[in-house]
C-alpha positions as CSV (number, residue, x, y, z in Angstrom):
1,M,-32.0,125.2,13.8
2,T,-32.9,122.8,11.1
3,P,-35.9,123.4,8.9
4,K,-37.8,120.5,10.6
5,K,-37.0,121.9,14.1
6,E,-38.1,125.4,13.0
7,Y,-41.3,123.9,11.7
8,Y,-41.9,122.0,15.0
9,N,-41.4,125.3,16.9
10,L,-43.8,127.2,14.6
11,L,-46.4,124.5,14.9
12,A,-46.0,124.3,18.7
13,Q,-46.4,128.1,19.1
14,K,-49.6,128.0,17.1
15,V,-51.0,125.2,19.3
16,I,-49.8,127.1,22.5
17,T,-51.6,130.2,21.4
18,N,-54.9,128.3,21.0
19,L,-54.4,126.4,24.2
20,E,-54.3,129.7,26.0
21,K,-57.6,130.7,24.4
22,R,-59.0,127.6,26.0
23,N,-57.7,128.5,29.5
24,M,-54.8,126.0,29.3
25,E,-51.1,126.8,29.6
26,G,-48.8,125.7,26.8
27,Y,-45.0,125.2,26.7
28,Y,-42.6,124.1,24.1
29,A,-39.4,122.0,24.5
30,D,-37.3,121.1,21.5
31,T,-36.0,118.0,23.3
32,A,-37.3,115.5,25.8
33,E,-34.6,116.6,28.3
34,K,-35.9,120.1,28.3
35,A,-39.5,118.9,28.6
36,V,-38.5,117.2,31.9
37,E,-36.9,120.4,33.1
38,I,-40.0,122.4,32.3
39,A,-42.2,119.8,34.0
40,L,-40.1,119.8,37.2
41,S,-40.2,123.6,37.2
42,L,-44.0,123.5,37.3
43,M,-44.0,121.1,40.3
44,K,-43.5,122.3,43.9
45,E,-41.2,120.0,45.8
46,G,-43.1,117.8,48.3
47,S,-46.2,117.8,46.2
48,S,-48.2,114.6,45.8
49,V,-47.8,113.1,42.3
50,T,-49.3,110.3,40.3
51,W,-49.9,109.6,36.6
52,G,-52.0,107.9,34.0
53,G,-50.5,105.1,31.8
54,S,-48.1,106.7,29.3
55,M,-45.3,105.5,27.1
56,T,-44.2,109.2,26.7
57,L,-43.6,109.5,30.5
58,D,-41.6,106.3,30.4
59,E,-39.5,107.4,27.4
60,I,-38.5,110.8,28.7
61,G,-37.6,109.5,32.2
62,L,-39.6,111.9,34.2
63,K,-40.9,109.3,36.6
64,D,-37.3,108.6,37.6
65,K,-36.8,112.1,38.8
66,L,-39.5,112.3,41.4
67,D,-37.5,111.6,44.6
68,K,-38.5,115.0,46.1
69,Y,-42.2,114.3,45.8
70,T,-44.8,112.1,47.4
71,V,-45.4,109.5,44.7
72,Y,-48.4,107.2,44.2
73,D,-47.2,104.5,41.8
74,R,-49.7,101.8,41.0
75,A,-47.0,99.7,39.4
76,K,-45.7,99.1,43.0
77,A,-49.0,98.1,44.4
78,S,-49.2,94.6,46.0
79,S,-52.9,93.9,45.3
80,P,-55.8,94.9,43.1
81,E,-57.3,96.7,46.1
82,E,-54.1,98.8,46.5
83,V,-54.2,99.7,42.8
84,S,-57.8,100.8,43.2
85,E,-56.8,102.9,46.2
86,I,-54.1,104.6,44.2
87,Y,-56.6,105.4,41.4
88,K,-58.7,107.1,43.9
89,K,-55.8,109.0,45.5
90,A,-55.2,110.6,42.1
91,F,-58.2,112.8,42.5
92,S,-56.7,114.5,45.6
93,C,-53.2,114.7,44.3
94,N,-51.4,118.0,43.7
95,I,-50.1,116.9,40.3
96,F,-51.4,114.4,37.8
97,L,-49.0,113.5,34.9
98,M,-50.1,112.2,31.6
99,S,-49.7,112.4,27.9
100,T,-52.5,112.8,25.3
101,N,-53.6,110.6,22.4
102,A,-53.9,113.6,20.2
103,I,-54.0,117.4,20.3
104,T,-55.4,119.6,17.5
105,V,-53.8,122.7,16.1
106,D,-56.8,124.5,17.6
107,G,-55.8,123.4,21.1
108,E,-58.3,120.6,21.8
109,L,-57.1,117.4,23.6
110,L,-58.5,114.1,22.6
111,N,-58.1,111.0,24.8
112,I,-59.3,107.4,24.6
113,D,-59.3,105.3,27.8
114,G,-60.1,101.8,28.9
115,T,-60.4,101.9,32.7
116,G,-61.1,105.6,32.6
117,N,-58.8,106.7,35.5
118,R,-56.6,108.8,33.2
119,V,-59.4,110.8,31.5
120,A,-61.3,111.1,34.8
121,A,-58.3,112.8,36.5
122,L,-57.8,115.0,33.5
123,I,-61.4,116.2,33.8
124,Y,-61.7,116.6,37.6
125,G,-59.8,116.3,40.8
126,P,-56.0,116.9,40.8
127,E,-55.0,120.5,41.5
128,N,-52.7,120.5,38.4
129,V,-52.5,118.3,35.3
130,I,-49.3,118.3,33.3
131,V,-49.7,116.8,29.8
132,I,-46.5,116.0,27.9
133,A,-46.9,115.2,24.2
134,G,-44.6,114.7,21.3
135,I,-45.1,116.9,18.2
136,N,-46.3,113.7,16.4
137,K,-49.5,113.9,18.3
138,V,-50.6,117.2,16.8
139,T,-53.4,116.9,14.2
140,D,-55.3,119.2,12.0
141,N,-58.7,118.9,13.6
142,I,-60.8,116.8,16.0
143,E,-61.8,114.3,13.3
144,S,-58.1,113.5,12.5
145,A,-57.4,113.5,16.2
146,Y,-60.0,110.8,16.7
147,K,-58.6,108.8,13.8
148,R,-55.1,109.1,15.2
149,A,-56.2,108.0,18.7
150,R,-58.1,104.9,17.3
151,S,-55.3,103.8,15.0
152,D,-51.9,105.2,16.0
153,A,-52.5,105.0,19.8
154,S,-55.1,102.4,20.7
155,V,-53.9,99.6,18.5
156,P,-50.2,99.7,19.7
157,N,-51.4,100.0,23.3
158,A,-53.6,97.0,22.9
159,I,-50.6,95.0,21.6
160,R,-48.4,96.4,24.4
161,L,-50.9,95.4,27.1
162,D,-51.6,92.0,25.5
163,M,-55.3,92.6,25.3
164,N,-57.6,90.1,23.7
165,T,-59.1,92.4,21.1
166,P,-59.5,92.2,17.3
167,C,-57.0,95.1,16.8
168,K,-54.3,93.2,18.8
169,A,-54.7,90.2,16.4
170,T,-55.0,92.2,13.1
171,G,-53.3,95.6,13.7
172,V,-56.5,97.4,12.6
173,C,-59.2,98.9,14.8
174,R,-62.5,97.1,14.4
175,D,-64.6,99.4,16.6
176,C,-65.1,96.4,18.9
177,T,-67.1,95.9,22.1
178,S,-64.9,93.0,23.3
179,P,-64.4,92.6,27.1
180,D,-60.8,93.7,26.8
181,C,-61.6,96.9,24.8
182,I,-59.4,99.8,25.7
183,C,-61.5,102.3,23.8
184,C,-64.3,102.6,26.3
185,Q,-64.3,106.4,26.9
186,V,-63.6,109.1,24.4
187,V,-63.0,112.5,25.9
188,V,-62.5,115.8,24.2
189,T,-61.1,118.6,26.4
190,R,-61.9,121.8,24.6
191,Y,-61.8,124.2,27.5
192,S,-60.5,124.3,31.1
193,R,-63.0,125.8,33.6
194,I,-60.1,126.5,36.0
195,K,-57.6,128.7,34.3
196,G,-54.1,127.2,34.1
197,R,-55.0,123.9,35.8
198,I,-54.1,122.0,32.6
199,K,-50.5,122.6,31.4
200,V,-49.4,121.1,28.1
201,I,-45.7,120.7,27.2
202,L,-45.2,120.0,23.5
203,V,-41.9,118.3,22.6
204,G,-40.2,118.7,19.3
205,E,-39.7,114.9,19.1
206,S,-41.8,111.9,18.2
207,L,-42.8,110.3,21.5
208,G,-45.3,107.6,22.7
209,F,-48.1,106.2,20.6
């Protein structure tokens, strides 16, 4: 194990310990491939599955391995009404997949959302929420988590989604209130009322935004 990989492992174990204090389960995978294996091991075949927008899920290829599940994929919807219906189905799904914009060493998740479907499902509804996050998303505290989400996550996402926001034009968050703003809701998850409902898989790689 290289010094960097050993550091990632030690950091992840610290986060996992603190997640458990907050009624959340934590797992560590040193590679994206192992993260996919862990995620699938937590998912009962035949379960209903959907997800929130996530570059991490795209990068690790998990969505391509769900042929044994009932999948609700809004990317395959044929109308805005069908997209809305899939958003609503998320709340009764067995499994909701997502990443997180930031996670503190102390085990708190911080997420910023535009539509709000992702953070809403994290908070309430799905039987299980599986969060997969690269080690690059670990921050020292909630203040640095918020800063990371507003700069390292929101700005690239606004560019990716081609939103008409100041940050898309300048590369810098301007704390805007433009119609295309994707920073509409800021949610800190500091405790899970239902023990083990939220499962966090930390990956020893840089993933997502």
